[in-house]
N, C-alpha and C positions, 0 to 999 in steps of 0.2 A: 631698427623698427625697419620691418619690412611692408609693401604693402602690394595686397594683389593686383596684378595688369597694371602697375603703374607705366604710363608715355609719354611723352612729350612728341609733337611736330614738328619740325626745323620744318622751316620757307626757301629755300634754296634759291642762288641767287638767279636759276632759270626764270622762276616763278612754280616752280614744282613741288609738291610738299613731300616731304617723309617724314614718316611714320616712327620712332626709334626707342622703344624699350629701356625701361630703366629700372635701377632702386637707386634709393637715396643715400648709396657708395659710390653710384657708377661717376663720373668724374666729369667735368664741362669738356675737356680736349676730348675724352670716350667718347661725349654724340658730337663733338666736329670733325672728328674721327673717321666715326660710322656712316652718319652722313655725308661726306665725301666720298667714301668710298662706293656710298652707291648712285651718285651722280658722279665721279671719276674727276674728281677737281683733288687738287692742292691745298690741307688741311690748317698746311702753318701761313699759311694766307686771308687765313678766312677768322674771326670767332664772333663771337653767339651774342645774340640782346634781347631779353622781354623786357615790354613796357618801358623803355625808351632808355634802357639801364644795359650797360654794354657788363656781359658775364665773365668772372674772372675764370681765365682755362685751368687753372689750380686749385679749381674749389668743386665739389658735388654736388649734386643735386641736392642734398640738405640743409647744409649751408648757405647756397645760393638761394631758398626759400622758395623754390619753385616746385607748385602743384600738381597735380595729376591732371596731364591731361593738358596740359599749358602748350602754347603756341613758340613757341624762336623765333627769329630770325636772322639767319647767314650774313653776316657783312662783311667785306671786305676788310684786314685788320692794315691800321696805318701803318704796321711796321713787321716784316716780313719776322715769323717764328721759326730762331732758329736751336734744335735744342746744344746744350752746354752737358759742363757737367753736376752735377749735383752735392752739393754739400750736406751731409747724413750724419745727422747724431742722435745719438740710442738710448740713452739714459738704462741703467738694468736698477732692480729691487734693490743692490749692495750703494745707490748711489755712483756709483760708474757712470760716467762719462764717456762714450769713444765717437770720436770724432772722424770721418774722413770722407775724402771729395772720387762719386764713381761717376762714369757716364749717366742716361738719362736709360740706358736697355739695361740696362743691370741686376739680374730677378734680385728679389731680396732676401734669395737662398745664398747667393755671390753673396752677398755683402757679410751673410753671417758667418759662411766662414771663412772669408778673409780674416775679417777679426780674429775667428781661432785660431789660426793660421802667428798671426802678424799683431796679436795685441796684446795677449800673454796671459789672458785667460780663463779660466778652467774646461775643466769637464763640463762639469754649470751650464756653461753657459749654451750649450749647443748638448743635450744630452740624447745619446744612441735609443734609438725607435724600442729595444727588447728592455728599455728601465722602465718603463710605464708614465715617462714624461713627456711632454712635447711644447717649444718652442712658441710663444701667440708675440707680437708684435700688431701694438694698436696705432693707429693715425689716422690722427682724427677722428672718434671714435669707430672709426670702424674694426672689426681686429680680424686678425689674419695668422689661421692654421699653418697645423705644416706643411699637410695634401696646397696648401693654397704661396704657399715660399717659394715654392720651386717656377709658378707660370706670375706671379704680380712682380713687374716692373717697374723701377719708379715712373716713367712714363705712364704706366696704365689708373699708375695713383693719379695723377696730370704735373706732372715734374718734371719736367727737362729746364730748371734753374734753378740759383741759388740756394735754398738751405731750409731743412725739415728735422722732425725730430720723429722718432721713433720710442715708444716707451716695451720697452724688454720682459720680457714673465717667463716665468715656469712653471706651470701649471700638470697635473698629470690627466690624462687623459678622460676622467671622467667625467671634472668640473670641467671641462671645455664649453660648457654653455654661461657659465656664472663670471658677473661684472662685475667687481667690488667701488662700490664710493658711487652707487646711485643715487639720488635725495629720495627714493620713492616710499613707501613704507606697504609691504603688502602683506595683505591677510594671513597668520598662520595653518596652514592645512590638515584639514583633520586626521588625527592618528586611527590608524589601526590598532585596535589590539584581539590577536587571535588566543585570549586567553575569555573573552567576551564572547566573540565565534561557539570556543568550542562549550559554555555553558549556557551557550540556548541551545546549543543539538541534544543537550543532553537533557532539555525539557520536552522533548518534540516524544505528544503520548505514545506512547505505545500499544497495540490490543496486544489481549491475551489471546489463550485461545480457545477462550467461550465466548466471545465477542465482544466481551466489555470491555473497555476502555479504561487506564489504568489513570490515577490521576499524578501529577505531576508533584513528588515532595518538597517544594517551593513555588509560589506563583510567580510567573514570568513577571517581571518589572513594564511598567507601561513604557509602547513608541516615543509616548507626547517627554517624559523627562528625559529619553534616550537625546532627542531633536534637542528638548532645550542646551542638552550635553555640548554638542554641537557650536549649537550658534553660539552658548558662552566661550565655546573656546574660542570661534570666528572669529567674536571683540576685540579678541587679544591680541593688538598689532605689537607684530617686531621691532617698532621704534620707540613706544612705550613702555615696553618693559622688555630692555635687551640683555641677554645672554645669556637668561633667565630658562631653569627647567621647567618645563610642568608637571605639575601634580598629579602624581595620579590614588586622590583617597579611596574610604571601600566604600564600596555601593550597599547600604541599608538598609534588605530584603527584610519585608514581615512573614512574622511564620503565619503560615496556614492551618500549620494543626501542632501541634503541643509537642512533640515531639520533632524538632529538624536537626541535620545534621550543621557540625558547625564547620565554616570552608572557612579557608585563609582568604586576609586581603589583598591579594596577587589573582585570586582569583575571578575577582569579579571586580577590579579595579575598574575605575573609568574619571578622565577628567575632566578635569570640573574652575570653575573661575579660583582667579584667587580674589576675586574679591568679596565674591559671595561663599564666602567656608564661613561656614555657622561655628564646626567644631575647631578645638585648634592643633593644627598640623607642626608639622616639621621645617620649618620656615627653611630660604638654601640662605647661608653669606651671603650677608651687604657686597657690595661692588666695593675694589679695592679704592679706595678715596685717600689722598694725603695733600697736605697743602703743600704744596713752595715757600709757600713767604706771603704778601700782602696781600689786599686786592681780590681774593677770592682762589690765589692763580692755583691751578690741575697741570700739571705735564701728561701726555700721554702721545700713541702713535696712530696713526691713520691704520696702519699696517691689521692691527686687531678689530676694524670696524668688520662686523659682519658682512657676506657677501650676500648681491639680493640677486633675483630671478628678471630677470627683464622678459614681456612676455611681445608679441607682432601684435597691433594691432591692425585689421581690418577697415576697408574704405567708406562703411558705416560709422565705424568711432568719427572722422573725418566731419562727417553730411551734420551743419548747424539744424536744432529744430526750430518751428516756430514760434517757443518762447525766447530761444537766443537771438534768432533774426530780431522781434517782435524788441529788446533789452537794446541791444546796438543800435535799433532805428532809436531808436532815443537816447541816447546816448550824442549819437550825431545830430543827432536835430535841438540837443542841450549845449553840444561843440558851437553848433552855426548859432542860436542864436544870444549864447555867451561871444562873440566873433563879432558878430553886427552893433548889438546893443552897448555893449561897452565901453564907456566913458575914456578918453585920452588921458596917462596921468602921466606928472611930471617925475623928474630922477628924485626928489626928493620922497615922495610918495611909492614909488618903487619901488624903492630901498626901506622905507617905513613896510612897507609889507613884507618885504619880505623876510625885516624883523619878526613882525609879529606868528609867523612863521616859523621861526626856526625858536624863538622865547616859547614857541606851546608845543612844538616838540622836547627842548629842556623842562617845562614843566609838567607834562604826559610820558615823561619817562625819566623819570632819575638816577638811573644806573642802564648804564649800557654793557654789553656783554661783547670784547673782542677775545677769537678768535686767532691767533697767530701761526701761520705753515711754515714750519719751514722744509728747505729742500731733501732731506732723508726723510719725509713720511713724521715728523713729530711735530707737536701742538703744545704749545701755550693758551690757558682759556683761564681769563682776567677778564676782573669788572670795572669801570672806571664811572666815575663822574660825566658828565654829558660836554662839558666846562671844563676838563681836561684837555692839558695841548697833551700833541701826537710827538713832544720831546718828551713828556711826564711818562709815555710807554717806554719809549726808547728806554729811556735810561734804569725805567725799570727791570727793563728787558736783562740791564750786562749786565746784574751778577749772576745770571745762567749761563750765560754764553761762556763755553772755553776759554773764546778771547775776549775778559770785559772789553777790552780797549779798541776793540780792529769798530773801523766803520762802517757802517749800515746803513739801510732806511724800509720806511716800509712802504706797500705800494696795496693799489685794491687791481685785480683783472675783472674785466668784461664790462664796461675795457679800461686798459692798463693807465693807470694813476699815483705817480709819487705823490707820495702827502706827505708836505710841506711842514719841517718842524714844530714852528710857530702857526700854526692852522688847530682850533680847539677841533677836535670830536664831534659836536655839534654840527659845526662848519665843514666838515669833511666828510657831512654824508656820511658819517658811523656811525648816529640813533635807530632803531634801538641793539641794533647787534649789530655787528659788521669782519667780516674776514679779511685780514692783512695777511700779508705775505714778507717772509727777511731776504730783502735783497743784498750783496756785497761778500768783504769779508769773512770767511775766509771761502775761495768755491769749494770745497770742497769737503762732507763731511770727517770730524764732530761737530756739530752747531752749539754743542750744550755739552754742557762740564759734566763730568761723572756723577759730583753733589746730585746735579738734577736731574738725571738720571735715575741715579740708585731711588728716586722719591715720584719716577714714573707710576700710574694710576692706569685702571684698565678704559676705558673706551665708554665700560658701561655705568662705569664709576664717572666719570667729567659728564656722560648725556645725565643722570641720573640727579648730579650735584646744578648744570641746571635747568634743572623742570622746577626743584626747590628754590628755584630760585624767583622763578615767573609764577610762585604759588600765586603772586601780590598781586594785586589789582590792578590797573596803571590810572591813575585821577587826573579826573576831568578837569579840563579845565573852565574857567566861569572872567571874566572880564569883567570891569566895573568901570563906574565911570570914573573914578576915581586914583585909578593904580590896578593897580594885578594884582591879583587876589582868583583863589581858587575856592572853588564856589560849587554845590554838588546843583546841577542844574534839577528847576521844578517840573512837579506832576504833570501840571497848565502848558511850559513853555515846550513841551518833549510832546504831550496832544496836540499842539497845533506843530509842530516843526513834523507828526506824522501824516497833518489833514496836509502838508505842503506838497510832503511829497508825493502824495496821492492824487494829486493833482492833474492832468496831465497838462505835460508842455509846450503844447501847444498853445493854449490857452495863455499862461501867464509862465515869466521867468521866476525861477527860484527868486522869494525877492531876501533869505538867510546866504545869498552869495556877493562880498560887500564893491565886487567890482561892476555891479548893476548898478548901486544905487551911488557908487566914488568914493563910498567910506569906507576908511580904515579904519580897525581897531587899532585903542591906543594902545605903544610900547611905554615900557617908565624912558627914565629922561637916563637914569644911568647903562643901560643895556647896549652895548652897538655890536655891531655886525662882525664877527671873526676875532671877538674879545673870549 
């Protein structure tokens, strides 16, 4: 994502300000070097600081969270920055990992040529130009294509030591702007139908030799119908109906004269929304779904996921509206009131409050959906109860592994956290859904057995199976005075709660917050945290 005219201001030690033009992919080390070059300073002796926070020189503007036109201060580094060799790990699409140490002045093209000559990889690792394919390397969400590989060095990426991971892929030159596995649903583009254009051209009224207009053989359909068709087509998102072709049912035109020539359906086919089809049409075959065991388990591959196009946003996208500023101000006032007026709680009260939150999650979400990702892009999707242990998930996965006796663990990312086998899913914050990652032996594929891979489902089938299980609504939680009882909220309590939310936050605090009054929701005696 690029911003138009993005720049930062660097305050140098001499008191002068330097304006540096940047992009979200510009490394912090590049900003230091450019500012030092303009002032004649040694870039290895300085580092950047933003709002009392020292920035990592190996990070970039996107991951450092720097806004547009921010001010940075160049301060002297406690230790002189000395360039060293970088351990470069290249992960290929086939699951192969190439590791070697290179100087920080090495270009990415030289790294690829080294592995092609010394690592025993095939010609597809670095295809020639006449093949119509090119190599794409991805580092920290930055795509580097063939024209840039010969110019970008490891130092340009902010790497002067340590380790780094590069994702290697070979794509056709026509699909260089596509990036897979980006979690954003885009509306389907309107489809151009040349058959309709030809039919509309035939309906143009031509003047005869006597100057009289000749009526068309059949009337032109109203333009509002075409707008409705296009609007219905735009409402169908790619995430709701993955890998499903667009239907073109025939458009039935009313007869203007008794004798109307027959036209084939292909000549006047118009795309129609799948949810508004009144006449029976030939439906596509359902997506492939094959259960591999208990817990509604399905195995599929993320390589089958459709690519998603990403667009650039301008500065207006990041500007807050008046309503957003007002909402943020109210949220800050509410948080300040809670901090000022919240009573002191003992350890037992805090434990009981945490237990009530866990119990509420268990009652509201009776089923949790897990997706276990393997390094070779295969995924096992299954459903469990919130009270199940992580050890139960590990025992469930063993029959599907290529080596069932292998020692492995499950972890989460962002932040990285290895789950303890004795922890429940609700205590591990895996409710109502979670994405877990396989870590352990073997280090190279295959990770799943051949019988498991033979039952692999499609990506669209896994999404449709998950959507069908999510059709049931979650249960509302109501806690009575005598214990834990699920009950529907009354209409009077709902209306009173809406009235309380409509009141100004500055006049009275929310009475529904237990921390404001010191009361704690009651928890059953049998419930314990972490069990």
